[in-house]
C-alpha positions as CSV (number, residue, x, y, z in Angstrom):
1,M,0.0,0.0,0.0
2,T,2.9,2.4,0.7
3,K,4.1,2.2,-2.9
4,L,0.5,2.8,-4.1
5,Y,0.2,5.9,-1.9
6,R,3.6,7.2,-3.1
7,K,2.5,6.7,-6.7
8,L,-0.8,8.5,-6.1
9,A,1.1,11.4,-4.3
10,V,3.4,11.8,-7.3
11,M,0.4,11.8,-9.7
12,I,-1.3,14.4,-7.6
13,E,1.8,16.6,-7.5
14,A,2.3,16.3,-11.2
15,A,-1.3,17.2,-11.8
16,L,-0.9,20.3,-9.6
17,A,2.2,21.3,-11.5
18,A,0.4,20.8,-14.8
19,A,-2.5,23.0,-13.7
20,S,0.0,25.7,-12.8
21,A,1.3,26.0,-16.3
22,S,-1.4,28.4,-17.5
23,A,-1.0,30.9,-20.3
24,A,0.7,33.4,-17.9
25,L,3.2,30.9,-16.4
26,Q,5.0,29.7,-19.5
27,I,8.2,29.2,-17.6
28,V,10.8,26.4,-17.6
29,P,11.3,24.5,-15.3
30,A,7.7,24.6,-14.2
31,P,7.2,25.7,-10.6
32,R,6.4,22.9,-8.2
33,K,3.3,24.7,-6.9
34,A,1.7,27.8,-8.3
35,V,-1.7,29.5,-7.9
36,E,-2.6,32.5,-10.1
37,G,-4.4,35.5,-8.8
38,D,-6.2,38.3,-10.7
39,G,-4.4,41.2,-12.2
40,S,-0.7,42.1,-12.4
41,F,2.0,44.0,-10.6
42,V,3.2,46.9,-12.9
43,C,6.3,49.0,-12.6
44,N,8.4,51.3,-14.9
45,G,11.8,50.4,-13.3
46,D,13.7,47.3,-12.5
47,V,11.2,44.7,-11.2
48,A,13.9,43.0,-9.1
49,A,14.5,46.3,-7.2
50,Q,10.9,46.2,-6.1
51,V,11.2,42.8,-4.3
52,K,11.0,42.6,-0.5
53,F,13.0,39.7,0.8
54,E,12.3,37.6,3.8
55,S,14.3,34.9,5.5
56,D,12.5,31.6,6.1
57,A,14.7,28.9,7.6
58,A,12.1,26.3,7.0
59,M,12.5,26.6,3.2
60,P,14.6,23.8,1.6
61,K,18.0,24.6,0.1
62,E,17.7,26.5,-3.2
63,G,13.9,26.7,-2.6
64,Y,11.8,29.9,-2.6
65,R,8.4,31.3,-2.1
66,L,7.4,34.0,-4.6
67,S,4.3,36.2,-3.9
68,V,3.3,38.7,-6.6
69,A,0.4,41.0,-5.8
70,K,-0.8,44.2,-7.4
71,D,0.8,46.2,-4.6
72,G,4.1,44.4,-4.4
73,I,6.4,41.4,-4.6
74,K,7.7,39.3,-1.8
75,V,10.3,36.5,-1.8
76,A,11.0,34.1,1.1
77,A,14.0,31.7,1.1
78,S,16.5,30.2,3.5
79,D,19.6,30.8,1.3
80,D,21.0,33.1,-1.4
81,A,20.4,30.4,-4.0
82,G,16.7,30.4,-3.3
83,R,16.5,34.1,-3.6
84,F,18.5,34.0,-6.8
85,Y,16.1,31.4,-8.4
86,A,13.1,33.4,-7.3
87,L,14.5,36.3,-9.3
88,E,15.1,34.1,-12.3
89,T,11.5,32.9,-12.1
90,L,10.5,36.6,-11.9
91,K,12.4,37.4,-15.0
92,Q,10.6,34.7,-16.9
93,L,7.2,35.9,-15.6
94,S,7.9,39.5,-16.5
95,S,6.8,41.0,-19.8
96,K,7.3,44.5,-21.3
97,E,4.0,46.2,-22.1
98,G,5.1,49.3,-23.9
99,K,4.3,52.6,-22.1
100,D,2.7,50.6,-19.3
101,G,6.1,49.4,-18.2
102,T,6.8,45.8,-17.0
103,K,4.0,43.5,-15.9
104,V,4.2,40.5,-13.7
105,P,1.1,38.3,-13.2
106,C,-0.2,38.0,-9.7
107,V,0.8,34.6,-8.5
108,E,1.8,32.5,-5.4
109,I,4.7,30.1,-6.1
110,E,6.4,27.7,-3.8
111,D,9.3,26.0,-5.5
112,S,12.3,23.8,-4.7
113,P,14.5,21.4,-6.7
114,R,14.2,17.6,-6.6
115,Y,17.9,17.1,-7.2
116,S,21.0,19.0,-5.9
117,W,23.1,18.3,-9.1
118,R,21.6,19.9,-12.2
119,G,24.4,20.0,-14.6
120,F,25.7,20.7,-18.1
121,H,28.9,19.5,-19.5
122,L,31.1,21.1,-22.2
123,D,34.1,19.6,-23.9
124,E,36.6,22.3,-24.9
125,C,39.3,19.8,-26.0
126,R,38.1,18.6,-29.4
127,H,37.0,22.2,-30.2
128,F,37.6,25.3,-28.2
129,F,35.0,28.0,-27.5
130,G,36.5,30.6,-25.3
131,K,35.4,32.8,-22.4
132,E,32.6,34.7,-24.0
133,T,30.8,31.6,-25.2
134,V,31.3,29.9,-21.8
135,K,29.8,33.0,-20.1
136,S,26.8,32.9,-22.4
137,V,26.3,29.2,-21.5
138,L,26.5,30.1,-17.8
139,D,23.9,32.8,-18.3
140,L,21.4,30.4,-19.8
141,M,22.2,27.7,-17.2
142,A,21.2,30.2,-14.5
143,R,18.0,31.1,-16.3
144,Y,16.9,27.5,-16.2
145,K,18.2,26.8,-12.7
146,L,21.1,24.6,-13.6
147,N,23.8,24.7,-11.0
148,R,26.8,22.5,-12.1
149,F,29.1,23.4,-15.0
150,H,31.2,20.3,-15.8
151,W,34.2,21.7,-17.7
152,H,36.1,19.1,-19.7
153,L,39.5,20.7,-20.0
154,T,42.0,17.9,-20.9
155,E,41.9,15.2,-23.5
156,D,43.8,13.2,-26.1
157,Q,43.1,15.9,-28.6
158,G,43.9,19.0,-26.5
159,W,45.0,20.4,-23.2
160,R,43.3,23.7,-22.3
161,V,44.8,25.0,-19.1
162,D,48.1,26.8,-18.5
163,V,49.6,25.2,-15.4
164,P,52.4,27.0,-13.7
165,G,55.7,25.1,-13.9
166,Y,54.6,23.1,-16.9
167,P,54.9,25.5,-19.9
168,E,55.1,22.7,-22.5
169,L,51.5,21.7,-21.7
170,V,50.2,24.6,-23.7
171,K,53.2,24.8,-26.1
172,Y,52.5,21.3,-27.4
173,G,49.3,20.1,-25.8
174,A,47.1,23.1,-26.7
175,V,47.8,23.0,-30.5
176,R,47.2,20.4,-33.2
177,S,49.1,20.4,-36.5
178,A,45.8,19.3,-38.1
179,S,42.3,18.2,-37.4
180,V,39.7,16.0,-39.0
181,R,38.1,17.8,-41.9
182,H,34.5,19.0,-41.5
183,G,32.1,16.2,-42.4
184,E,34.7,13.4,-42.2
185,R,34.8,10.7,-39.6
186,A,38.3,9.5,-38.6
187,Y,39.1,7.5,-35.4
188,T,41.8,5.0,-36.1
189,G,44.9,7.0,-37.2
190,T,45.4,4.7,-40.3
191,K,46.6,6.0,-43.6
192,E,43.0,6.2,-44.7
193,D,42.2,8.4,-41.7
194,A,45.3,10.6,-42.2
195,A,43.9,11.4,-45.7
196,K,40.9,12.9,-43.9
197,L,42.9,15.5,-42.0
198,N,42.7,19.2,-43.1
199,G,46.4,20.1,-42.6
200,V,45.4,23.3,-40.8
201,K,47.0,24.2,-37.5
202,Y,44.4,24.4,-34.6
203,G,45.5,26.6,-31.7
204,P,47.2,27.1,-29.5
205,Y,43.9,27.5,-27.5
206,Y,43.9,27.5,-23.7
207,Y,42.9,29.3,-20.6
208,T,45.3,31.2,-18.3
209,E,44.8,31.0,-14.5
210,A,43.3,34.5,-14.7
211,D,40.8,33.3,-17.3
212,L,39.8,30.4,-15.2
213,R,39.3,32.5,-12.0
214,E,37.2,34.9,-14.0
215,I,34.9,32.2,-15.2
216,V,34.7,30.6,-11.7
217,A,33.7,34.0,-10.3
218,Y,31.2,34.6,-13.1
219,A,29.6,31.2,-12.4
220,A,29.5,31.7,-8.7
221,A,27.6,34.9,-9.1
222,R,25.0,32.8,-10.8
223,H,25.1,30.0,-8.1
224,I,26.8,27.6,-10.5
225,Q,29.7,25.5,-9.3
226,V,32.4,24.8,-11.9
227,V,33.6,21.2,-11.8
228,P,36.9,20.9,-13.7
229,E,37.8,17.6,-15.4
230,I,41.5,16.7,-15.6
231,E,41.6,13.2,-17.2
232,L,43.6,10.3,-15.9
233,P,45.0,7.7,-16.4
234,G,43.6,7.6,-20.0
235,H,42.7,10.4,-22.4
236,V,46.1,12.1,-21.6
237,Y,47.8,12.0,-25.0
238,A,48.0,15.8,-25.2
239,A,49.8,15.9,-21.9
240,L,52.1,13.2,-23.1
241,A,52.8,15.1,-26.2
242,A,54.1,17.8,-23.9
243,Y,56.0,15.4,-21.6
244,P,56.6,12.1,-23.4
245,Q,58.6,10.8,-20.4
246,F,55.4,10.2,-18.6
247,A,54.3,7.6,-21.1
248,C,55.1,3.9,-21.0
249,R,56.6,4.3,-24.5
250,P,58.0,7.8,-24.9
251,E,59.1,7.0,-28.5
252,N,55.4,7.0,-29.6
253,L,55.2,10.7,-28.8
254,A,58.2,11.8,-30.9
255,A,55.9,14.0,-33.0
256,R,55.0,16.1,-29.9
257,D,51.4,16.4,-31.3
258,P,48.1,15.6,-29.5
259,R,45.9,13.0,-31.1
260,L,44.8,14.4,-34.5
261,V,41.8,12.1,-35.1
262,W,39.0,11.4,-32.8
263,G,38.7,8.2,-30.7
264,I,40.8,6.7,-27.9
265,E,44.6,6.6,-27.6
266,K,46.4,3.4,-26.4
267,D,49.3,5.5,-24.9
268,V,48.2,6.5,-21.4
269,L,49.8,7.6,-18.2
270,C,52.6,5.3,-17.0
271,L,51.4,4.3,-13.6
272,G,54.8,2.8,-12.7
273,N,56.5,6.1,-13.1
274,D,56.7,8.1,-9.9
275,E,57.4,11.3,-11.8
276,A,54.3,10.8,-13.9
277,I,52.2,10.4,-10.7
278,K,53.9,13.5,-9.2
279,F,53.1,15.5,-12.3
280,M,49.4,14.7,-12.0
281,E,49.6,15.5,-8.3
282,N,51.1,18.9,-9.0
283,V,48.5,19.7,-11.7
284,L,45.6,18.7,-9.4
285,D,47.1,20.6,-6.4
286,W,47.0,23.7,-8.6
287,V,43.5,22.9,-9.8
288,C,42.3,22.7,-6.2
289,K,43.5,26.2,-5.6
290,V,42.0,27.7,-8.8
291,F,38.6,25.9,-8.5
292,P,37.1,26.5,-5.0
293,G,34.2,24.0,-5.4
294,D,34.1,20.8,-3.4
295,V,34.3,18.4,-6.4
296,V,37.1,17.6,-8.9
297,H,36.5,15.3,-11.9
298,I,39.4,12.9,-12.8
299,G,37.9,11.1,-15.7
300,G,38.8,7.5,-15.4
301,D,37.0,6.3,-18.5
302,E,38.0,4.4,-21.6
303,C,41.5,3.6,-20.5
304,P,43.2,0.9,-22.6
305,Q,45.6,-1.1,-20.4
306,I,47.7,-2.7,-23.2
307,R,50.8,-0.5,-22.5
308,W,50.8,-1.4,-18.9
309,Q,51.0,-5.1,-19.7
310,S,54.5,-4.8,-21.2
311,C,55.8,-1.8,-19.3
312,P,58.6,-2.7,-16.8
313,K,57.8,0.2,-14.6
314,C,54.1,-0.7,-14.4
315,Q,54.9,-4.3,-13.8
316,E,57.2,-3.3,-10.9
317,R,54.3,-1.2,-9.5
318,I,52.0,-4.1,-9.7
319,K,54.5,-6.3,-7.8
320,K,55.3,-3.6,-5.2
321,E,51.7,-2.8,-4.4
322,G,50.5,-6.4,-4.6
323,L,48.0,-5.6,-7.4
324,G,47.9,-9.0,-9.0
325,D,48.1,-7.9,-12.6
326,H,47.6,-4.9,-14.9
327,N,43.8,-4.8,-14.0
328,G,44.7,-3.6,-10.5
329,L,46.5,-0.5,-11.7
330,Q,43.5,1.7,-12.4
331,P,41.8,1.0,-9.1
332,W,45.2,1.7,-7.4
333,V,45.6,5.1,-9.1
334,T,41.9,6.0,-8.4
335,R,42.4,5.3,-4.7
336,H,45.6,7.3,-4.7
337,F,43.9,10.4,-6.1
338,V,40.7,10.0,-4.1
339,K,42.9,10.3,-1.0
340,F,45.1,13.0,-2.5
341,L,42.0,15.2,-3.3
342,A,40.3,14.4,0.0
343,D,43.4,15.7,1.8
344,R,42.7,19.0,0.0
345,G,39.0,19.1,1.0
346,K,37.7,17.8,-2.4
347,R,35.5,14.9,-3.4
348,T,36.5,13.0,-6.4
349,L,34.2,12.5,-9.4
350,G,34.7,10.2,-12.3
351,W,33.0,8.3,-15.1
352,D,31.6,4.9,-14.1
353,E,34.6,2.9,-15.1
354,Y,36.7,4.4,-12.3
355,L,34.6,2.7,-9.7
356,L,36.0,-0.7,-10.6
357,G,37.6,-2.3,-7.6
358,D,37.7,-1.3,-4.0
359,I,37.2,2.5,-4.2
360,P,36.4,4.7,-1.2
361,K,32.7,5.4,-0.8
362,S,33.4,9.2,-0.8
363,A,34.1,8.9,-4.6
364,I,31.2,10.1,-6.7
365,G,30.3,8.1,-9.9
366,M,29.1,9.6,-13.1
367,S,26.9,7.0,-14.9
368,W,27.1,7.4,-18.7
369,R,27.1,3.8,-20.1
370,E,24.1,1.6,-20.3
371,S,26.1,-1.4,-21.6
372,R,29.8,-2.5,-21.7
373,T,31.3,-0.1,-24.2
374,G,34.4,2.1,-24.6
375,A,37.7,0.4,-23.9
376,G,36.0,-2.8,-22.7
377,H,35.9,-2.2,-18.9
378,E,33.2,-3.9,-16.9
379,L,30.0,-1.8,-16.6
380,V,29.4,-0.2,-13.2
381,S,25.8,1.0,-13.5
382,G,24.4,4.0,-11.6
383,A,22.1,1.6,-9.7
384,A,25.0,-0.7,-8.8
385,A,27.2,2.2,-7.7
386,A,24.4,3.7,-5.6
387,T,23.7,0.3,-4.0
388,R,27.4,0.1,-3.0
389,G,27.0,3.4,-1.2
390,H,28.5,5.8,-3.8
391,D,26.8,9.1,-4.6
392,V,26.0,9.1,-8.4
393,V,25.3,11.7,-11.1
394,M,23.2,10.1,-13.8
395,T,23.9,11.1,-17.4
396,P,23.2,8.0,-19.6
397,C,24.1,8.6,-23.2
398,S,20.7,7.5,-24.6
399,Y,19.0,10.4,-22.7
400,C,21.6,13.0,-21.9
401,Y,24.2,13.1,-24.8
402,L,23.6,16.3,-26.7
403,D,26.1,15.4,-29.4
404,Y,23.6,12.7,-30.6
405,R,21.1,13.4,-33.4
406,Q,17.9,15.2,-32.4
407,G,15.6,13.6,-34.9
408,I,14.9,16.9,-36.7
409,E,14.2,16.8,-40.4
410,E,16.7,18.6,-42.6
411,D,19.0,19.2,-39.7
412,P,22.0,21.1,-41.1
413,F,24.4,20.2,-38.3
414,L,26.6,17.1,-37.9
415,Y,26.4,14.7,-35.0
416,I,28.5,11.8,-33.7
417,G,25.6,9.4,-34.1
418,G,22.8,8.0,-32.0
419,K,19.4,9.7,-31.5
420,V,18.2,11.6,-28.5
421,T,15.0,13.5,-29.2
422,L,13.5,16.3,-27.1
423,E,10.8,13.9,-25.9
424,R,13.5,11.3,-25.0
425,C,15.3,13.9,-22.8
426,Y,12.1,14.8,-21.1
427,S,11.3,11.1,-20.4
428,F,14.5,10.7,-18.4
429,D,14.1,9.5,-14.8
430,P,17.5,9.6,-12.9
431,C,16.2,7.2,-10.3
432,A,14.8,4.6,-12.8
433,G,16.0,1.1,-11.8
434,V,17.6,2.3,-8.6
435,P,16.4,0.4,-5.5
436,D,14.4,2.6,-3.1
437,E,17.0,2.3,-0.4
438,A,19.7,3.6,-2.7
439,K,17.8,6.5,-4.3
440,A,19.2,9.0,-1.8
441,H,22.6,8.5,-3.4
442,I,21.3,9.8,-6.8
443,L,22.5,13.4,-6.7
444,G,20.8,14.3,-10.0
445,G,22.0,14.4,-13.6
446,Q,23.4,16.5,-16.4
447,G,23.3,16.9,-20.2
448,N,26.6,16.4,-22.0
449,N,28.0,17.9,-25.2
450,W,31.1,16.4,-26.7
451,T,32.6,18.4,-29.4
452,E,34.2,16.2,-32.1
453,Y,31.4,17.4,-34.3
454,T,30.6,20.7,-32.6
455,W,32.8,23.5,-34.1
456,N,31.5,26.8,-32.8
457,E,29.0,28.5,-30.5
458,Y,26.2,28.4,-33.1
459,D,26.7,24.6,-33.6
460,L,26.8,24.2,-29.8
461,A,23.6,26.2,-29.1
462,W,21.7,24.2,-31.7
463,K,22.6,21.0,-30.1
464,V,22.1,22.1,-26.5
465,W,18.8,24.0,-26.8
466,P,15.9,23.1,-26.5
467,R,17.0,19.7,-25.2
468,M,18.6,21.2,-22.0
469,L,15.2,22.9,-21.4
470,A,13.8,19.4,-21.0
471,L,16.6,18.2,-18.8
472,S,16.4,21.3,-16.6
473,E,12.8,20.4,-15.9
474,V,13.7,16.7,-15.2
475,F,16.4,17.7,-12.7
476,W,14.3,20.4,-11.0
477,L,11.0,18.5,-10.7
478,G,11.9,14.9,-11.0
479,E,8.9,12.6,-10.8
480,A,6.6,15.7,-10.4
481,K,7.2,17.0,-13.9
482,P,3.8,17.7,-15.5
483,G,4.2,15.8,-18.8
484,F,5.7,16.4,-22.2
485,A,2.7,18.1,-23.9
486,D,2.6,20.6,-21.1
487,F,6.3,21.1,-21.2
488,K,6.3,21.5,-25.0
489,S,3.9,24.5,-24.9
490,R,6.1,26.3,-22.4
491,A,9.3,25.3,-24.3
492,A,7.9,27.0,-27.4
493,V,7.6,30.3,-25.5
494,Q,11.2,29.8,-24.2
495,R,12.4,29.0,-27.7
496,D,11.0,32.3,-28.9
497,W,12.8,34.1,-26.1
498,L,16.1,32.3,-26.9
499,I,15.9,33.2,-30.5
500,R,15.1,36.8,-29.8
501,H,18.2,36.9,-27.6
502,G,20.5,35.5,-30.3
503,V,20.6,31.9,-29.3
504,N,20.6,29.5,-32.2
505,C,17.9,27.3,-30.7
506,A,16.8,24.2,-32.7
507,P,13.1,23.6,-33.4
508,L,11.1,21.5,-31.0
509,E,10.5,18.8,-33.6
């Protein structure tokens, strides 16, 4: 009976949310509870300046109560984030009415998020976008109440941060001698793939420490935490191009070039080399100082282990640490950096593969695979990780990968493959398949854009919006979301706003 009551409660809450989405409340994500009144509040100045704020310790984190009456506007919240989101809701409610000034419909809203992690991921390694594009992304994230910016800054194809003491990272790692030609698909590095390269130098493109701190501050002002990703032990070819001595086979890096084609490199960090480990420690120590958030992403995915099998240094590490064979090396390096970052007040985040083996429960998993793919590692599902006691961010590729095709007819942009429609995004349930007793470990989810086939900000915007509108509502409302038809009517209004503000938003279908 308990499950039946829970299901009925969810249905009732969803119905209430759906009822709230009247003609005047075309906002995304939909408010959890909203009751419209008669008339509007009207002012000729800044609407936000007219708000009277109250503190209410009983309100949940990031939650708010917004009351709009003809004679004034009140906001109650327990924290700054709640007050911020109330103002973002107010912006969406406001409309310019010519000489009459700005109007806001009278309404009572009580709202709070279902999930604490509501993220968007941007890969700047395959293609680089720069500060202004990143800031525009953060602005839109704030509008739609997204609060984690997962910034993918290192890869096989590019290293995008200038780390003090390691100048060759940007000298060699931040520039490619060539890239895959637009419209071509090249992953293997064979002669056939080499013929698909454009011969055009790409870069150097990277962020200085001042750039990074500027972005972090810009995000923080919008209640967004920046989560940097520094890949290890795989996806490090650009770093190895800068410092070949940290590879098992330095001779393979003689060209001093990052990987030019897409796909996965077999040359990874030599885990038997103490200097290679120290290098990553120094990089991450600096990252901890530049990024004040409590989470650092260390990748851990798609790491081929073939080089470790024949590397004398790695074999010696296996023997010294009692790891059994090469399969024990990745869990060893994960444990090492979980402790290293914990000593600096950070929690470690990584893709699901990095949870293989005996990993401390403080490590957060990021569930992206739904089957055994990539470099062939065993699958660690989000449900399995949560059941083991790990916190998990859910981002399965068949729901959340925004480099997959949208299903739009006559789509002019290129995609890596797959198909994730707007409706598919909206149907996502981060807790699906997770046992009830483990659901508290599901922190939320995020949408991901990988940029092998995303060249610039117009391409990026087309792939992200409106699908991130759907995911923003999933992460904010969870099981209480009012339904796709209701969402679609509100998304149409938001799409019009996005286009008017210069965002290259794709059609809804």
